[in-house]
C-alpha positions in Angstrom: 2.6 -149.7 -15.7 4.7 -147.3 -13.8 3.0 -148.2 -10.4 3.7 -152.1 -11.2 7.3 -151.6 -11.8 7.7 -149.7 -8.6 5.7 -152.4 -6.9 8.1 -155.0 -8.0 11.3 -153.3 -7.8 9.9 -152.5 -4.0 9.3 -156.0 -3.4 12.7 -157.0 -5.1 14.4 -154.7 -2.7 12.3 -156.1 0.4 13.8 -159.8 -0.3 17.2 -158.8 -0.9 17.2 -157.2 2.4 15.6 -160.1 3.9 17.9 -162.5 2.2 21.0 -160.2 3.4 19.2 -160.1 7.1 19.1 -164.1 6.8 22.5 -164.9 5.6 24.0 -162.6 8.1 22.2 -163.7 11.2 24.5 -166.4 12.4 27.2 -164.0 12.6 26.3 -160.7 12.4 29.0 -157.9 11.4 29.9 -155.0 13.4 26.8 -152.4 12.9 28.4 -150.0 10.5 29.4 -153.1 8.2 25.5 -154.0 8.3 24.5 -150.1 7.7 27.1 -150.1 4.7 25.7 -153.8 3.3 22.0 -152.7 3.9 22.8 -149.2 2.0 24.1 -151.1 -1.0 20.6 -152.4 -1.7 18.6 -149.8 -2.9 21.8 -147.9 -4.0 22.2 -151.0 -6.2 18.7 -150.3 -8.1 19.5 -146.6 -8.5 17.4 -145.2 -5.6 20.0 -143.0 -4.4 17.7 -140.7 -2.4 16.3 -143.7 -0.3 19.7 -144.6 0.2 20.7 -141.2 1.7 17.6 -141.5 3.8 18.7 -144.8 5.2 22.2 -143.8 5.8 21.2 -140.7 7.5 18.7 -142.9 9.7 21.8 -144.9 10.6 23.8 -141.7 11.6 21.3 -141.2 14.0 22.1 -144.4 15.6 25.8 -144.4 14.9 26.8 -140.8 14.8 30.5 -141.3 15.6 30.8 -144.2 12.5 33.3 -142.5 9.9 32.1 -145.2 7.6 28.8 -143.9 7.3 29.8 -140.5 7.1 32.0 -141.5 4.3 29.6 -143.4 2.6 27.0 -140.7 2.7 29.5 -138.1 1.4 30.1 -140.5 -1.7 26.5 -140.8 -2.3 26.4 -136.8 -2.1 29.3 -136.6 -4.5 27.3 -138.9 -7.0 24.2 -136.9 -6.8 26.4 -133.7 -7.4 26.1 -132.5 -4.2 29.7 -131.5 -3.4 29.0 -129.3 -0.9 27.1 -131.8 1.3 29.7 -134.3 0.3 32.6 -132.3 1.4 30.9 -131.6 4.6 30.7 -135.7 5.2 33.8 -136.1 4.0 35.6 -133.8 6.5 33.4 -135.5 9.4 34.7 -138.9 8.2 38.3 -137.4 8.4 37.7 -136.0 11.8 36.5 -139.4 13.2 39.3 -141.1 11.6 41.9 -138.6 12.9 42.5 -137.1 9.5 43.3 -140.8 8.1 40.6 -140.2 5.0 42.5 -138.6 2.2 40.5 -135.6 0.8 38.6 -136.2 -2.4 
């Protein structure tokens, strides 16, 4: 059943995110690191669209965080969205003072 597989994957992802939050509760990392770790969970399950939405939400909260722009650019590139990827990489470079090499 396709629906059951999605439900199982959703439960697995929720459990992994909860485990991540619990593991980091004692010493929370900086917001950008936490965002990157959170984004890695659905990405690890091949849910690139969901990962992209999650990174976009994090960018609303942390628009000046170059790591998030870089991760979003990498995700766009993996999805074949080269124009969007270049825009995200350019924003990351700008925020880092030009320190991120062009891809």
